[in-house]
PDB file of N, CA, C and O in Angstrom:
ATOM      1  N   MET A   1      94.927  67.460 117.354  1.00  0.00           N
ATOM      2  CA  MET A   1      94.151  68.716 116.784  1.00  0.00           C
ATOM      3  C   MET A   1      94.573  69.935 117.609  1.00  0.00           C
ATOM      4  O   MET A   1      94.801  69.884 118.818  1.00  0.00           O
ATOM      5  N   ASP A   2      94.674  71.267 116.694  1.00  0.00           N
ATOM      6  CA  ASP A   2      95.241  72.348 117.012  1.00  0.00           C
ATOM      7  C   ASP A   2      94.200  73.144 118.296  1.00  0.00           C
ATOM      8  O   ASP A   2      93.072  72.672 118.433  1.00  0.00           O
ATOM      9  N   ILE A   3      94.502  74.009 118.953  1.00  0.00           N
ATOM     10  CA  ILE A   3      93.698  74.944 119.985  1.00  0.00           C
ATOM     11  C   ILE A   3      93.974  76.089 119.794  1.00  0.00           C
ATOM     12  O   ILE A   3      95.181  76.328 119.829  1.00  0.00           O
ATOM     13  N   TYR A   4      93.279  76.965 119.589  1.00  0.00           N
ATOM     14  CA  TYR A   4      93.743  78.416 119.590  1.00  0.00           C
ATOM     15  C   TYR A   4      92.736  79.081 120.868  1.00  0.00           C
ATOM     16  O   TYR A   4      91.609  78.716 121.205  1.00  0.00           O
ATOM     17  N   VAL A   5      93.290  79.797 121.231  1.00  0.00           N
ATOM     18  CA  VAL A   5      92.903  80.402 122.377  1.00  0.00           C
ATOM     19  C   VAL A   5      92.980  82.076 122.365  1.00  0.00           C
ATOM     20  O   VAL A   5      94.002  82.743 122.195  1.00  0.00           O
ATOM     21  N   LEU A   6      91.657  82.560 122.585  1.00  0.00           N
ATOM     22  CA  LEU A   6      91.310  84.050 122.425  1.00  0.00           C
ATOM     23  C   LEU A   6      92.038  84.823 123.251  1.00  0.00           C
ATOM     24  O   LEU A   6      91.518  84.817 124.366  1.00  0.00           O
ATOM     25  N   ASP A   7      93.229  85.637 123.194  1.00  0.00           N
ATOM     26  CA  ASP A   7      93.628  86.633 124.056  1.00  0.00           C
ATOM     27  C   ASP A   7      92.982  87.904 124.376  1.00  0.00           C
ATOM     28  O   ASP A   7      93.047  88.374 125.512  1.00  0.00           O
ATOM     29  N   ARG A   8      92.250  88.580 123.247  1.00  0.00           N
ATOM     30  CA  ARG A   8      91.924  89.838 123.334  1.00  0.00           C
ATOM     31  C   ARG A   8      91.247  90.313 121.930  1.00  0.00           C
ATOM     32  O   ARG A   8      91.675  90.045 120.807  1.00  0.00           O
ATOM     33  N   ILE A   9      90.223  90.992 122.215  1.00  0.00           N
ATOM     34  CA  ILE A   9      89.387  91.780 121.017  1.00  0.00           C
ATOM     35  C   ILE A   9      89.578  92.893 121.281  1.00  0.00           C
ATOM     36  O   ILE A   9      89.398  93.304 122.428  1.00  0.00           O
ATOM     37  N   GLU A  10      89.987  93.667 120.304  1.00  0.00           N
ATOM     38  CA  GLU A  10      90.636  95.168 120.465  1.00  0.00           C
ATOM     39  C   GLU A  10      90.034  95.874 119.143  1.00  0.00           C
ATOM     40  O   GLU A  10      90.195  95.207 118.121  1.00  0.00           O
ATOM     41  N   ASP A  11      89.377  97.093 118.988  1.00  0.00           N
ATOM     42  CA  ASP A  11      89.148  97.360 117.441  1.00  0.00           C
ATOM     43  C   ASP A  11      88.518  96.606 116.649  1.00  0.00           C
ATOM     44  O   ASP A  11      88.506  96.885 115.450  1.00  0.00           O
ATOM     45  N   GLY A  12      88.002  95.731 117.029  1.00  0.00           N
ATOM     46  CA  GLY A  12      87.232  94.437 115.947  1.00  0.00           C
ATOM     47  C   GLY A  12      88.367  93.464 115.241  1.00  0.00           C
ATOM     48  O   GLY A  12      88.311  92.785 114.216  1.00  0.00           O
ATOM     49  N   ILE A  13      89.487  93.688 116.269  1.00  0.00           N
ATOM     50  CA  ILE A  13      90.653  92.508 115.777  1.00  0.00           C
ATOM     51  C   ILE A  13      90.746  91.737 117.070  1.00  0.00           C
ATOM     52  O   ILE A  13      90.866  92.224 118.194  1.00  0.00           O
ATOM     53  N   ALA A  14      90.652  90.114 116.654  1.00  0.00           N
ATOM     54  CA  ALA A  14      90.869  89.224 117.567  1.00  0.00           C
ATOM     55  C   ALA A  14      92.512  88.804 117.552  1.00  0.00           C
ATOM     56  O   ALA A  14      93.204  88.560 116.564  1.00  0.00           O
ATOM     57  N   ALA A  15      92.802  88.802 118.615  1.00  0.00           N
ATOM     58  CA  ALA A  15      94.171  88.166 118.803  1.00  0.00           C
ATOM     59  C   ALA A  15      94.150  86.909 119.489  1.00  0.00           C
ATOM     60  O   ALA A  15      93.778  86.811 120.658  1.00  0.00           O
ATOM     61  N   ILE A  16      94.585  85.833 118.712  1.00  0.00           N
ATOM     62  CA  ILE A  16      94.481  84.610 119.080  1.00  0.00           C
ATOM     63  C   ILE A  16      96.118  83.782 119.067  1.00  0.00           C
ATOM     64  O   ILE A  16      97.075  84.010 118.328  1.00  0.00           O
ATOM     65  N   GLU A  17      95.993  82.890 120.050  1.00  0.00           N
ATOM     66  CA  GLU A  17      97.127  82.534 120.128  1.00  0.00           C
ATOM     67  C   GLU A  17      97.213  81.120 119.377  1.00  0.00           C
ATOM     68  O   GLU A  17      96.139  80.527 119.472  1.00  0.00           O
ATOM     69  N   ASN A  18      98.180  80.413 118.660  1.00  0.00           N
ATOM     70  CA  ASN A  18      97.740  79.295 118.626  1.00  0.00           C
ATOM     71  C   ASN A  18      98.619  78.106 119.203  1.00  0.00           C
ATOM     72  O   ASN A  18      99.144  78.371 120.285  1.00  0.00           O
ATOM     73  N   SER A  19      98.826  77.098 118.790  1.00  0.00           N
ATOM     74  CA  SER A  19      99.430  75.982 119.662  1.00  0.00           C
ATOM     75  C   SER A  19     100.732  75.865 119.744  1.00  0.00           C
ATOM     76  O   SER A  19     101.339  75.159 120.550  1.00  0.00           O
ATOM     77  N   ASP A  20     101.399  76.872 118.530  1.00  0.00           N
ATOM     78  CA  ASP A  20     102.631  76.929 118.744  1.00  0.00           C
ATOM     79  C   ASP A  20     103.084  78.242 119.241  1.00  0.00           C
ATOM     80  O   ASP A  20     104.032  78.777 118.665  1.00  0.00           O
ATOM     81  N   LYS A  21     102.462  78.880 120.340  1.00  0.00           N
ATOM     82  CA  LYS A  21     102.291  80.189 121.050  1.00  0.00           C
ATOM     83  C   LYS A  21     102.772  81.518 119.885  1.00  0.00           C
ATOM     84  O   LYS A  21     103.469  82.484 120.193  1.00  0.00           O
ATOM     85  N   ALA A  22     102.280  81.286 118.735  1.00  0.00           N
ATOM     86  CA  ALA A  22     102.335  82.481 117.862  1.00  0.00           C
ATOM     87  C   ALA A  22     101.053  83.089 117.806  1.00  0.00           C
ATOM     88  O   ALA A  22     100.053  82.386 117.949  1.00  0.00           O
ATOM     89  N   MET A  23     100.954  84.429 117.595  1.00  0.00           N
ATOM     90  CA  MET A  23      99.764  85.058 117.759  1.00  0.00           C
ATOM     91  C   MET A  23      99.081  85.386 116.097  1.00  0.00           C
ATOM     92  O   MET A  23      99.798  85.625 115.126  1.00  0.00           O
ATOM     93  N   LEU A  24      98.010  85.347 116.068  1.00  0.00           N
ATOM     94  CA  LEU A  24      97.302  85.419 114.997  1.00  0.00           C
ATOM     95  C   LEU A  24      96.183  86.690 115.102  1.00  0.00           C
ATOM     96  O   LEU A  24      95.605  87.086 116.114  1.00  0.00           O
ATOM     97  N   TYR A  25      96.083  87.164 113.796  1.00  0.00           N
ATOM     98  CA  TYR A  25      95.133  88.608 114.060  1.00  0.00           C
ATOM     99  C   TYR A  25      94.202  88.502 113.045  1.00  0.00           C
ATOM    100  O   TYR A  25      94.465  88.580 111.845  1.00  0.00           O
ATOM    101  N   VAL A  26      92.898  88.287 113.628  1.00  0.00           N
ATOM    102  CA  VAL A  26      91.936  88.008 112.558  1.00  0.00           C
ATOM    103  C   VAL A  26      90.707  88.882 112.830  1.00  0.00           C
ATOM    104  O   VAL A  26      90.450  89.227 113.983  1.00  0.00           O
ATOM    105  N   SER A  27      90.002  89.218 111.874  1.00  0.00           N
ATOM    106  CA  SER A  27      88.680  89.905 112.393  1.00  0.00           C
ATOM    107  C   SER A  27      87.867  89.220 113.368  1.00  0.00           C
ATOM    108  O   SER A  27      87.642  88.016 113.245  1.00  0.00           O
ATOM    109  N   ALA A  28      87.357  89.976 114.437  1.00  0.00           N
ATOM    110  CA  ALA A  28      86.464  89.181 115.299  1.00  0.00           C
ATOM    111  C   ALA A  28      85.217  88.826 114.815  1.00  0.00           C
ATOM    112  O   ALA A  28      84.574  88.120 115.591  1.00  0.00           O
ATOM    113  N   SER A  29      84.681  89.103 113.767  1.00  0.00           N
ATOM    114  CA  SER A  29      83.473  88.790 113.468  1.00  0.00           C
ATOM    115  C   SER A  29      83.381  87.512 112.621  1.00  0.00           C
ATOM    116  O   SER A  29      82.381  87.078 112.050  1.00  0.00           O
ATOM    117  N   ARG A  30      85.218  86.742 112.666  1.00  0.00           N
ATOM    118  CA  ARG A  30      85.109  85.054 112.395  1.00  0.00           C
ATOM    119  C   ARG A  30      85.130  84.368 113.421  1.00  0.00           C
ATOM    120  O   ARG A  30      85.500  83.197 113.337  1.00  0.00           O
ATOM    121  N   LEU A  31      84.652  85.042 114.932  1.00  0.00           N
ATOM    122  CA  LEU A  31      84.348  84.285 116.181  1.00  0.00           C
ATOM    123  C   LEU A  31      82.681  84.363 116.352  1.00  0.00           C
ATOM    124  O   LEU A  31      81.852  85.073 115.783  1.00  0.00           O
ATOM    125  N   PRO A  32      82.544  83.294 117.415  1.00  0.00           N
ATOM    126  CA  PRO A  32      81.050  83.594 117.454  1.00  0.00           C
ATOM    127  C   PRO A  32      80.677  84.729 118.193  1.00  0.00           C
ATOM    128  O   PRO A  32      81.572  85.353 118.761  1.00  0.00           O
ATOM    129  N   GLU A  33      79.506  85.106 118.286  1.00  0.00           N
ATOM    130  CA  GLU A  33      79.264  86.384 118.706  1.00  0.00           C
ATOM    131  C   GLU A  33      79.729  86.932 120.377  1.00  0.00           C
ATOM    132  O   GLU A  33      80.150  88.022 120.762  1.00  0.00           O
ATOM    133  N   ASN A  34      79.456  85.730 121.073  1.00  0.00           N
ATOM    134  CA  ASN A  34      79.859  85.793 122.454  1.00  0.00           C
ATOM    135  C   ASN A  34      81.115  85.297 123.105  1.00  0.00           C
ATOM    136  O   ASN A  34      81.260  84.941 124.275  1.00  0.00           O
ATOM    137  N   ALA A  35      82.211  85.349 121.897  1.00  0.00           N
ATOM    138  CA  ALA A  35      83.825  84.981 122.468  1.00  0.00           C
ATOM    139  C   ALA A  35      84.414  85.997 123.377  1.00  0.00           C
ATOM    140  O   ALA A  35      84.214  87.210 123.304  1.00  0.00           O
ATOM    141  N   GLU A  36      85.150  85.392 124.227  1.00  0.00           N
ATOM    142  CA  GLU A  36      85.487  86.207 125.355  1.00  0.00           C
ATOM    143  C   GLU A  36      87.213  86.097 125.672  1.00  0.00           C
ATOM    144  O   GLU A  36      87.477  84.896 125.730  1.00  0.00           O
ATOM    145  N   SER A  37      87.802  86.490 125.776  1.00  0.00           N
ATOM    146  CA  SER A  37      89.121  85.905 126.169  1.00  0.00           C
ATOM    147  C   SER A  37      89.607  84.708 127.211  1.00  0.00           C
ATOM    148  O   SER A  37      89.467  84.633 128.432  1.00  0.00           O
ATOM    149  N   GLY A  38      90.011  84.121 126.600  1.00  0.00           N
ATOM    150  CA  GLY A  38      90.516  82.813 127.260  1.00  0.00           C
ATOM    151  C   GLY A  38      89.510  81.799 126.974  1.00  0.00           C
ATOM    152  O   GLY A  38      89.427  80.886 127.796  1.00  0.00           O
ATOM    153  N   ASP A  39      88.486  81.774 125.653  1.00  0.00           N
ATOM    154  CA  ASP A  39      87.761  81.112 125.053  1.00  0.00           C
ATOM    155  C   ASP A  39      89.038  80.128 124.390  1.00  0.00           C
ATOM    156  O   ASP A  39      90.214  80.493 124.389  1.00  0.00           O
ATOM    157  N   CYS A  40      88.586  78.894 123.866  1.00  0.00           N
ATOM    158  CA  CYS A  40      89.447  78.157 123.073  1.00  0.00           C
ATOM    159  C   CYS A  40      88.767  77.786 121.968  1.00  0.00           C
ATOM    160  O   CYS A  40      87.558  77.673 122.172  1.00  0.00           O
ATOM    161  N   PHE A  41      89.160  77.536 120.763  1.00  0.00           N
ATOM    162  CA  PHE A  41      88.380  77.074 119.613  1.00  0.00           C
ATOM    163  C   PHE A  41      89.661  75.783 118.726  1.00  0.00           C
ATOM    164  O   PHE A  41      90.832  75.484 118.963  1.00  0.00           O
ATOM    165  N   THR A  42      88.997  75.488 118.041  1.00  0.00           N
ATOM    166  CA  THR A  42      89.636  74.712 116.903  1.00  0.00           C
ATOM    167  C   THR A  42      89.249  75.504 115.392  1.00  0.00           C
ATOM    168  O   THR A  42      88.305  76.239 115.102  1.00  0.00           O
ATOM    169  N   PHE A  43      90.259  75.075 114.691  1.00  0.00           N
ATOM    170  CA  PHE A  43      89.687  75.879 113.305  1.00  0.00           C
ATOM    171  C   PHE A  43      89.955  74.734 112.098  1.00  0.00           C
ATOM    172  O   PHE A  43      90.969  74.051 111.958  1.00  0.00           O
ATOM    173  N   GLU A  44      88.860  74.731 111.353  1.00  0.00           N
ATOM    174  CA  GLU A  44      88.624  73.640 110.358  1.00  0.00           C
ATOM    175  C   GLU A  44      88.033  74.390 109.210  1.00  0.00           C
ATOM    176  O   GLU A  44      87.049  75.123 109.315  1.00  0.00           O
ATOM    177  N   LYS A  45      88.596  74.194 108.271  1.00  0.00           N
ATOM    178  CA  LYS A  45      87.966  75.073 106.834  1.00  0.00           C
ATOM    179  C   LYS A  45      87.757  76.287 107.023  1.00  0.00           C
ATOM    180  O   LYS A  45      86.728  76.861 106.666  1.00  0.00           O
ATOM    181  N   GLY A  46      88.757  76.845 107.637  1.00  0.00           N
ATOM    182  CA  GLY A  46      88.653  78.298 107.581  1.00  0.00           C
ATOM    183  C   GLY A  46      87.163  78.865 108.455  1.00  0.00           C
ATOM    184  O   GLY A  46      86.473  79.842 108.163  1.00  0.00           O
ATOM    185  N   VAL A  47      86.988  77.981 109.486  1.00  0.00           N
ATOM    186  CA  VAL A  47      86.037  78.368 110.448  1.00  0.00           C
ATOM    187  C   VAL A  47      86.857  78.236 111.897  1.00  0.00           C
ATOM    188  O   VAL A  47      87.699  77.358 112.083  1.00  0.00           O
ATOM    189  N   PHE A  48      86.496  79.220 112.881  1.00  0.00           N
ATOM    190  CA  PHE A  48      86.831  78.893 114.180  1.00  0.00           C
ATOM    191  C   PHE A  48      85.562  78.087 115.170  1.00  0.00           C
ATOM    192  O   PHE A  48      84.611  78.810 115.469  1.00  0.00           O
ATOM    193  N   TYR A  49      85.544  77.134 115.498  1.00  0.00           N
ATOM    194  CA  TYR A  49      84.885  76.328 116.131  1.00  0.00           C
ATOM    195  C   TYR A  49      84.819  76.294 117.903  1.00  0.00           C
ATOM    196  O   TYR A  49      85.843  75.968 118.502  1.00  0.00           O
ATOM    197  N   PRO A  50      83.846  76.569 118.504  1.00  0.00           N
ATOM    198  CA  PRO A  50      84.037  76.483 120.202  1.00  0.00           C
ATOM    199  C   PRO A  50      84.175  75.559 120.297  1.00  0.00           C
ATOM    200  O   PRO A  50      83.541  74.663 119.740  1.00  0.00           O
ATOM    201  N   ALA A  51      85.611  75.399 121.507  1.00  0.00           N
ATOM    202  CA  ALA A  51      86.117  74.097 122.163  1.00  0.00           C
ATOM    203  C   ALA A  51      85.588  74.294 123.494  1.00  0.00           C
ATOM    204  O   ALA A  51      86.482  74.629 124.271  1.00  0.00           O
ATOM    205  N   PRO A  52      84.511  74.207 123.996  1.00  0.00           N
ATOM    206  CA  PRO A  52      83.999  74.356 125.495  1.00  0.00           C
ATOM    207  C   PRO A  52      84.630  73.622 126.551  1.00  0.00           C
ATOM    208  O   PRO A  52      84.795  74.041 127.697  1.00  0.00           O
ATOM    209  N   ASP A  53      85.003  72.408 126.065  1.00  0.00           N
ATOM    210  CA  ASP A  53      85.696  71.400 127.038  1.00  0.00           C
ATOM    211  C   ASP A  53      86.869  71.916 127.507  1.00  0.00           C
ATOM    212  O   ASP A  53      87.142  72.001 128.704  1.00  0.00           O
ATOM    213  N   GLU A  54      87.776  72.364 126.352  1.00  0.00           N
ATOM    214  CA  GLU A  54      89.064  72.785 126.401  1.00  0.00           C
ATOM    215  C   GLU A  54      89.202  74.078 127.231  1.00  0.00           C
ATOM    216  O   GLU A  54      90.085  74.323 128.053  1.00  0.00           O
ATOM    217  N   THR A  55      87.920  75.049 126.777  1.00  0.00           N
ATOM    218  CA  THR A  55      87.912  76.319 127.541  1.00  0.00           C
ATOM    219  C   THR A  55      88.085  75.778 129.332  1.00  0.00           C
ATOM    220  O   THR A  55      88.950  76.048 130.165  1.00  0.00           O
ATOM    221  N   GLU A  56      87.128  75.121 129.391  1.00  0.00           N
ATOM    222  CA  GLU A  56      86.995  74.585 130.825  1.00  0.00           C
ATOM    223  C   GLU A  56      87.995  74.114 131.570  1.00  0.00           C
ATOM    224  O   GLU A  56      88.288  74.665 132.631  1.00  0.00           O
ATOM    225  N   LYS A  57      88.583  73.145 131.160  1.00  0.00           N
ATOM    226  CA  LYS A  57      89.903  72.652 131.554  1.00  0.00           C
ATOM    227  C   LYS A  57      90.717  73.504 131.485  1.00  0.00           C
ATOM    228  O   LYS A  57      91.377  73.400 132.519  1.00  0.00           O
ATOM    229  N   ARG A  58      91.118  74.354 130.861  1.00  0.00           N
ATOM    230  CA  ARG A  58      92.387  75.427 131.225  1.00  0.00           C
ATOM    231  C   ARG A  58      91.692  76.492 132.010  1.00  0.00           C
ATOM    232  O   ARG A  58      92.381  77.463 132.323  1.00  0.00           O
ATOM    233  N   ARG A  59      90.394  76.467 132.392  1.00  0.00           N
ATOM    234  CA  ARG A  59      90.036  77.676 133.478  1.00  0.00           C
ATOM    235  C   ARG A  59      90.261  76.689 134.870  1.00  0.00           C
ATOM    236  O   ARG A  59      90.505  77.274 135.925  1.00  0.00           O
ATOM    237  N   ARG A  60      90.200  75.586 134.866  1.00  0.00           N
ATOM    238  CA  ARG A  60      90.064  74.676 136.161  1.00  0.00           C
ATOM    239  C   ARG A  60      91.408  74.827 136.352  1.00  0.00           C
ATOM    240  O   ARG A  60      91.790  74.909 137.519  1.00  0.00           O
ATOM    241  N   LYS A  61      92.615  74.912 135.032  1.00  0.00           N
ATOM    242  CA  LYS A  61      94.015  74.739 135.801  1.00  0.00           C
ATOM    243  C   LYS A  61      94.489  75.919 136.262  1.00  0.00           C
ATOM    244  O   LYS A  61      95.257  76.017 137.219  1.00  0.00           O
ATOM    245  N   ILE A  62      94.077  76.793 135.644  1.00  0.00           N
ATOM    246  CA  ILE A  62      94.467  78.419 136.032  1.00  0.00           C
ATOM    247  C   ILE A  62      94.076  78.371 137.203  1.00  0.00           C
ATOM    248  O   ILE A  62      94.883  78.010 138.058  1.00  0.00           O
ATOM    249  N   LYS A  63      92.935  78.667 137.521  1.00  0.00           N
ATOM    250  CA  LYS A  63      91.864  78.166 139.379  1.00  0.00           C
ATOM    251  C   LYS A  63      92.800  77.948 139.989  1.00  0.00           C
ATOM    252  O   LYS A  63      93.372  78.834 140.623  1.00  0.00           O
ATOM    253  N   ALA A  64      93.243  76.579 139.955  1.00  0.00           N
ATOM    254  CA  ALA A  64      93.942  75.722 140.796  1.00  0.00           C
ATOM    255  C   ALA A  64      95.440  76.331 140.697  1.00  0.00           C
ATOM    256  O   ALA A  64      96.197  75.891 141.562  1.00  0.00           O
ATOM    257  N   LEU A  65      95.831  76.986 140.065  1.00  0.00           N
ATOM    258  CA  LEU A  65      97.328  77.306 140.310  1.00  0.00           C
ATOM    259  C   LEU A  65      97.015  78.918 140.937  1.00  0.00           C
ATOM    260  O   LEU A  65      97.848  79.388 141.713  1.00  0.00           O
ATOM    261  N   LEU A  66      96.237  79.435 140.704  1.00  0.00           N
ATOM    262  CA  LEU A  66      95.977  80.739 141.595  1.00  0.00           C
ATOM    263  C   LEU A  66      95.622  80.368 143.081  1.00  0.00           C
ATOM    264  O   LEU A  66      96.305  80.882 143.966  1.00  0.00           O
ATOM    265  N   ASP A  67      94.695  79.590 143.385  1.00  0.00           N
ATOM    266  CA  ASP A  67      94.491  79.206 144.448  1.00  0.00           C
ATOM    267  C   ASP A  67      95.913  78.386 145.363  1.00  0.00           C
ATOM    268  O   ASP A  67      95.991  78.211 146.579  1.00  0.00           O
ATOM    269  N   GLU A  68      96.659  78.099 144.569  1.00  0.00           N
ATOM    270  CA  GLU A  68      97.701  77.567 145.161  1.00  0.00           C
ATOM    271  C   GLU A  68      98.930  78.446 145.544  1.00  0.00           C
ATOM    272  O   GLU A  68      99.813  78.276 146.384  1.00  0.00           O
ATOM    273  N   ILE A  69      98.662  79.565 144.537  1.00  0.00           N
ATOM    274  CA  ILE A  69      99.846  80.700 145.036  1.00  0.00           C
ATOM    275  C   ILE A  69      99.266  81.525 146.204  1.00  0.00           C
ATOM    276  O   ILE A  69     100.115  82.035 146.935  1.00  0.00           O
ATOM    277  N   VAL A  70      97.848  81.767 146.538  1.00  0.00           N
ATOM    278  CA  VAL A  70      97.250  82.341 147.258  1.00  0.00           C
ATOM    279  C   VAL A  70      97.327  81.639 148.694  1.00  0.00           C
ATOM    280  O   VAL A  70      97.430  82.305 149.724  1.00  0.00           O
ATOM    281  N   ALA A  71      97.271  80.272 148.680  1.00  0.00           N
ATOM    282  CA  ALA A  71      97.679  79.391 149.614  1.00  0.00           C
ATOM    283  C   ALA A  71      98.826  79.866 150.222  1.00  0.00           C
ATOM    284  O   ALA A  71      98.914  80.105 151.426  1.00  0.00           O
ATOM    285  N   LYS A  72      99.629  79.992 149.480  1.00  0.00           N
ATOM    286  CA  LYS A  72     101.133  79.924 150.154  1.00  0.00           C
ATOM    287  C   LYS A  72     101.703  81.449 150.573  1.00  0.00           C
ATOM    288  O   LYS A  72     102.860  81.605 150.962  1.00  0.00           O
ATOM    289  N   LYS A  73     100.944  82.325 150.471  1.00  0.00           N
ATOM    290  CA  LYS A  73     100.622  83.568 151.107  1.00  0.00           C
ATOM    291  C   LYS A  73     100.420  83.652 152.681  1.00  0.00           C
ATOM    292  O   LYS A  73     100.144  84.728 153.212  1.00  0.00           O
TER     293      LYS A  73
END
């Protein structure tokens, strides 16, 4: 299953990165109202669905990488 990651929302347009690292630009109204940068989604039948487990997994991984960088200083 492909995962889509919300990069940002600007002027009502959502910039979303797909699994191939390509950027897609769609109306932010197509996403859940509380969507924020870093949130992950699946896409089925024209609808973006939240993927909270994937979002949490990616946030934990990023935090671990940042903690490692800070610990080396």
